[in-house]
C-alpha positions in Angstrom: -16.1 -27.5 -8.8 -13.8 -27.5 -11.8 -12.0 -24.3 -10.5 -11.4 -25.9 -7.1 -9.7 -28.9 -8.7 -7.7 -26.6 -10.9 -6.5 -24.6 -7.7 -5.6 -27.9 -6.0 -3.6 -28.9 -9.1 -1.8 -25.6 -9.1 -1.0 -25.9 -5.4 0.4 -29.5 -5.9 2.5 -28.1 -8.8 3.8 -25.3 -6.6 4.7 -27.8 -3.8 6.5 -30.0 -6.3 8.4 -27.1 -7.7 9.3 -26.0 -4.2 10.5 -29.5 -3.3 12.7 -29.5 -6.4 14.1 -26.1 -5.6 14.9 -27.1 -2.0 16.7 -30.3 -3.3 18.7 -28.2 -5.7 19.7 -25.6 -3.1 20.7 -28.4 -0.7 22.7 -30.1 -3.4 24.5 -26.9 -4.2 25.2 -26.2 -0.5 26.4 -29.7 0.0 29.0 -29.5 -2.8 30.3 -26.0 -2.2 32.8 -27.0 0.5 34.3 -29.6 -1.8 34.7 -27.0 -4.6 36.0 -24.3 -2.4 38.6 -26.5 -0.8 40.9 -25.9 -3.7 43.1 -22.9 -3.9 41.8 -19.9 -5.8 43.9 -17.8 -8.2 43.0 -14.6 -6.2 43.5 -14.0 -2.5 40.4 -13.9 -0.2 40.4 -10.6 1.6 39.2 -10.2 5.2 37.6 -7.0 6.6 40.8 -5.9 8.2 42.7 -6.0 4.9 39.8 -4.3 3.0 39.2 -1.4 5.4 42.5 -0.8 7.1 45.0 -1.6 4.3 43.2 -0.9 1.1 40.3 1.7 1.7 41.5 3.9 4.6 45.2 3.2 4.9 45.5 2.9 8.6 43.8 1.6 11.7 42.7 4.9 13.3 41.7 6.3 9.9 39.5 3.2 9.3 38.0 3.6 12.8 37.1 7.3 12.0 35.8 6.3 8.6 33.6 3.6 9.9 32.3 6.0 12.6 31.4 8.5 9.9 29.6 5.7 7.9 27.8 4.6 11.1 26.8 8.2 11.9 25.5 8.8 8.3 23.5 5.5 8.4 22.0 6.1 11.8 21.5 9.8 11.9 21.0 11.0 8.3 19.4 7.9 6.7 17.8 6.3 9.7 16.5 9.5 11.4 18.0 8.6 14.8 18.8 11.4 17.1 22.3 12.9 16.5 23.1 12.6 20.2 22.2 8.9 20.2 24.2 8.4 17.0 27.2 10.1 18.5 26.8 7.9 21.6 27.0 4.8 19.5 30.0 6.1 17.6 31.7 6.9 20.9 31.1 3.4 22.2 32.4 2.0 18.9 35.6 4.2 19.4 35.9 2.9 22.9 35.6 -0.7 21.8 38.2 -0.1 19.1 40.6 1.6 21.5 40.2 -1.2 24.1 41.0 -3.8 21.5 44.0 -1.7 20.3 45.1 -1.1 23.9 45.3 2.7 23.8 45.0 3.9 27.4 45.3 7.6 26.4 42.0 7.2 24.5 40.2 4.6 26.7 40.5 6.3 30.1 39.2 9.7 29.1 36.5 8.2 26.9 35.4 5.8 29.7 35.3 8.7 32.2 33.2 10.7 29.8 30.8 7.8 29.3 30.5 7.2 33.1 29.9 11.0 33.7 27.3 11.0 31.0 25.6 7.9 32.4 25.5 9.3 36.0 24.1 12.7 34.8 21.4 10.9 32.8 20.4 8.7 35.8 20.2 11.8 38.0 18.1 13.5 35.4 15.8 10.5 35.1 15.3 10.4 38.9 14.6 14.2 39.0 12.0 14.2 36.2 8.4 14.3 37.3 6.4 11.8 35.4 2.9 10.3 35.6 4.6 6.9 35.7 6.1 7.4 39.2 
């Protein structure tokens, strides 16, 4: 009986500590906007400035660099198929080219994606499976 009361006392203590922690976090999050409203002595960089201007040095170099990083994360570290990883990288390149309005890249890449999609649908229809 004594152990059960001790467990209940520990649970009450944990609940009290959790409530205090939640109040502390809420208080900190409440006052952060007031503190951050003042100017800082160093500039706040956005992702464009970090990747394009400081790390890679240009827009298309940063796109190629980010594609390489995505491929390494998905294919090498994540164990995803290299074809699937290259497809995701191609879609990323397509999205970047659309946003940058480069028709010389968008039109051939879009045609390749459409051709690949049609061939995969035809392949899916022609495969005999027990599901059909």
